[in-house]
C-alpha positions in Angstrom: -5.8 -22.6 -30.5 -4.1 -22.5 -27.5 -1.6 -20.0 -29.5 -4.9 -17.7 -29.9 -5.9 -18.0 -26.2 -2.2 -17.1 -25.0 -2.1 -14.2 -27.5 -5.4 -12.9 -25.8 -3.8 -13.3 -22.4 -0.9 -11.7 -22.9 -1.8 -8.7 -24.9 -3.2 -6.7 -22.4 0.0 -7.4 -20.2 2.3 -6.5 -22.7 0.7 -3.6 -24.3 -2.6 -2.3 -22.4 -1.4 -2.3 -18.9 2.0 -0.6 -19.8 0.0 2.3 -21.7 -2.4 2.5 -18.7 0.5 2.8 -16.0 1.9 5.3 -18.2 -1.2 7.6 -18.5 -2.3 7.3 -15.1 0.7 7.9 -13.1 0.8 8.0 -9.5 1.4 11.8 -9.8 -1.7 12.1 -12.2 -3.8 10.2 -9.7 -2.9 12.6 -6.8 -5.3 15.1 -8.3 -8.2 12.8 -7.4 -7.3 11.7 -3.9 -9.0 14.3 -1.8 -12.3 13.6 -3.9 -11.5 9.9 -3.5 -11.0 10.1 0.3 -14.4 12.3 0.8 -16.2 9.7 -1.2 -14.5 6.5 0.2 -13.0 7.6 3.8 -11.8 4.0 4.3 -9.1 4.1 1.2 -6.1 6.0 1.7 -5.3 6.7 -1.9 -7.2 6.9 -5.5 -7.0 3.7 -7.3 -3.6 2.9 -8.9 -3.4 3.2 -12.7 -6.8 4.9 -13.0 -8.8 1.8 -12.6 -11.8 1.3 -13.5 -11.7 3.8 -15.8 -11.4 2.2 -19.2 -10.7 5.6 -21.5 -14.2 7.7 -21.1 -14.7 7.9 -17.6 -14.2 10.0 -14.4 -10.3 10.0 -14.3 -10.1 10.4 -18.1 -11.5 13.8 -18.2 -8.4 15.5 -17.2 -6.3 13.8 -19.7 -4.6 15.7 -22.7 -6.3 14.8 -26.1 -2.9 13.0 -27.1 -2.9 10.8 -24.0 -6.6 10.5 -24.2 -6.3 9.1 -27.8 -3.1 7.2 -26.9 -5.0 5.3 -24.1 -7.7 4.9 -26.1 -6.1 3.1 -29.0 -4.5 0.7 -26.5 -7.9 0.0 -25.0 -9.1 -0.6 -28.4 -6.4 -3.3 -29.0 -7.6 -5.3 -26.0 -11.1 -4.9 -26.9 -10.4 -6.3 -30.3 -9.0 -9.6 -28.9 -12.1 -10.1 -26.5 -14.5 -9.7 -29.4 
């Protein structure tokens, strides 16, 4: 039982966060900075690694189909463990 709990804890960090960081890079997120700053003047930059977008949100709309597909597969791996 503890091995399953450990696996559920580690998979997001080993796989999903790595894919998220590769998809929502700093350069990619810069396109949202002006809009983010207008909505949240107290924040200096858009959220790092696209949080809270889970693959079908505001930040994902600018992804290529391949990026979107790869990122959503990584999210699905994580969700499978949560279910």
